[in-house]
N, C-alpha and C positions, 0 to 999 in steps of 0.2 A: 503494499500499500504506499509505503514512503517513497519507494522508486517511482511508482505511478504519479504520485503528487509532484515529485521533483521533476520528472520528465515533463509533465504538463505545464509546470511553471516555466521550464526552459523554452518549451515551444511558444508559450504566450509571449515571452520576451523576444524570441527571434521574430515571430509574426508582427509584433508591434515595433520592431526596429530598436528595442531597448537593450539588446545584449551587445556588449562591447567585448570583442575577443581579447584575451590576455596573451598576445603573441610574445614568444621569446624564442631565442635561438637554442636549439638542443640537438644532440647527436642522435640521428635516427636509428642507427644500427642497434645501439644499446636499448633504445626505447622498444623497438620491435621485438627484440629478443625477450624482454620482460613480458610482453604480450603473449608470446609463445609459451613461456613458462607458466603463465596464469591458466592456460587451458590444458596443460599436459595431464593433469589428474583427471579432468573431465574426459579426455580422450581415452585414458587408460580404463576408467570405470565403465565407459560405454563401449569399449572394444572397437574404437574407430582410430584409424591411422591419420595422425595430424602432422603435416609437413610444412616447413617454411623454406621457401626458395628465395633467398635474398641476394640480388645481384647488384646491390649498391656498393660503390667503392667505399673504403674505410680510411678515415671517418667521413660521414656525409651529414652536413649540418642543414637543418631546415628552420624556418621561422613560422611556426603555427602556434595555435592555443593547444598546448600539449594535452590538457585534461579533456578538452573537446574532441581531439583526434582519438584519444584513448576511448571515449564513449562510442565513437563511430565504429572502431574495430571491435570493441566488446559486443556491440549490437549485432554486427554482421556475423561474427564468429558464433555468438550464442544462437542466432537463428540457424546457422549451418549445422550446429550440433544437435539442435531440436529436431531437425528434419532429416537427419542422416542415420540410417539403420546400423546396428552392429556389423562389423566387418567392412563398413564403408570407409570413405577417405575424405579428408578435408585438406585443402592446400591453400596457403597464403603466399602469393607471389608479390615481390616488391622489386621495382626497377625504375630507372630514369629513362625517359624518352626525350629526344630532341623534338623540336616542333615539326621538323620534316618527317621523322618517324611516326609522330602522332597523325600526321595527315595521311600517311600511307598505311596506317594499321587498320586491318579489317575489323578489329575489336571495337574501334571507336566509330560511333555513328556520325553520320554526316552533320546532324544538327549540332553535335558537340564540336566537330572540326571547324565549323563555321566561326565559332567564337574564340578560337585559340589565338593568342598573341604572345605568350612568353616563349622564350628560347628553349627552356627545359621544363619538363613536368615530372612529378612523382606519380608513377602509375602503380596502383595496387589492385590485386584481384583476389577475391575469395571464392574458391571453387569447392563444391561438395557433390558427392554422389548420392544426394538425397532424393526426396520425392518430387522436387521441382514444382513448377506451376505452369498454368496455361498462358497463352498469348493474351487472353483477356485479363487475366490477373497481373500480367506484366505491367499493364497501365494503371493498376490500382494499388499495388503493394506499398507505394510511398504515401498513400492517403492516410490521414489520421484515423485510428481505430479500426483499420482494416486488418482482418486476420484470415488467412486462407486455410490454415490448418492448425490443429492443436499439436503440442509437443508429443511426438510419436513415443517418447520414453516416459511420458506422463510424470515428468519431474519438475518442469518449468511451465508455469502458466504465463502466457503472454498478455501484454496490455494493448497491443495493436498501435502503439505510438513510437516504438523504437526506431522504425525505418523512416518515419516522418521527421523525427528529431535528427536522425543521421543526415537526411537530405538538407535539413535547415543548416546544420553545422557546416556541411561541405559547400553549400551555396554561399554562406557567409565568408568562407575562405576563398571565394571566387573560384571554386572548383566545380566538378561535375560528378554525378553518380548515376549509374544506370544498371540494369539487370537483363540477363538472357537466361533462358532455361529451356530444357527438354523435359516435358512432364514425365514423371516416373523414372527419370534417369539422372538428371543433374541440374545444378543451378550455379550461375556465375554472377557475382556482383562486382562492378568495376568502379574505381575511384580514380579521378585524374585531378591533381592539385598543382597549381603553379609552384615552381621551385626557382626563386630568383635570388637566393642567398649566394654570396661569394664563397666558394669552396677552396679548400687548401690547394696549393699548387701541386703540379704533377710529382715533384720529389718529396712532398709531404704526404702524399696519399699512398696508403698501403693497401695490399690486397685484403679484402674483407674475408675474415675466417668464416663468416656466415654464408659466403657465396656457395659453399657446399651445401647440398641438400641435407636438412636436418629434420628428424622426426621426434 
């Protein structure tokens, strides 16, 4: 109930234009590794393979509202775990795309490409082998209080506002979020965030140990 109330208050602030992002620079590889660790016990208990494919250089600094981006990833991963059966898999992909790569990517819709202006973008994908959703639902899942399914593990009751809040947070960051699915087979959620921070020079950048696939 407390989570529901807090999420509702957040949504109201975003809709009213009253929420000010608390942006700060932070190292994204460490951040995403902590997100992965937070879901390892859930993956183990539900017998789901959870993998992180992180292709960012190390270190890689971003300037976002860290707590809000954390909410985004927790919402997307929580949904993935809710709708993925035992022996299924969930993958979190992280990479940086140039503007040219964004414009040539088949994963990025034309409507998104049309608004791209930054030279580099942080591209995140949450993929699961869950129950998926229909094409009709694809146009509704970001609507407030819309719930297509209940938690198939009967452990987490949804509020129907997580994805709506997620969309608000990404939009406030001048980013984009969209989803694709094959019903009964898989779901994919995509996030594209502008990445305009100055990065370390080439001789300061090390190979990211997270570049290897981790489960």
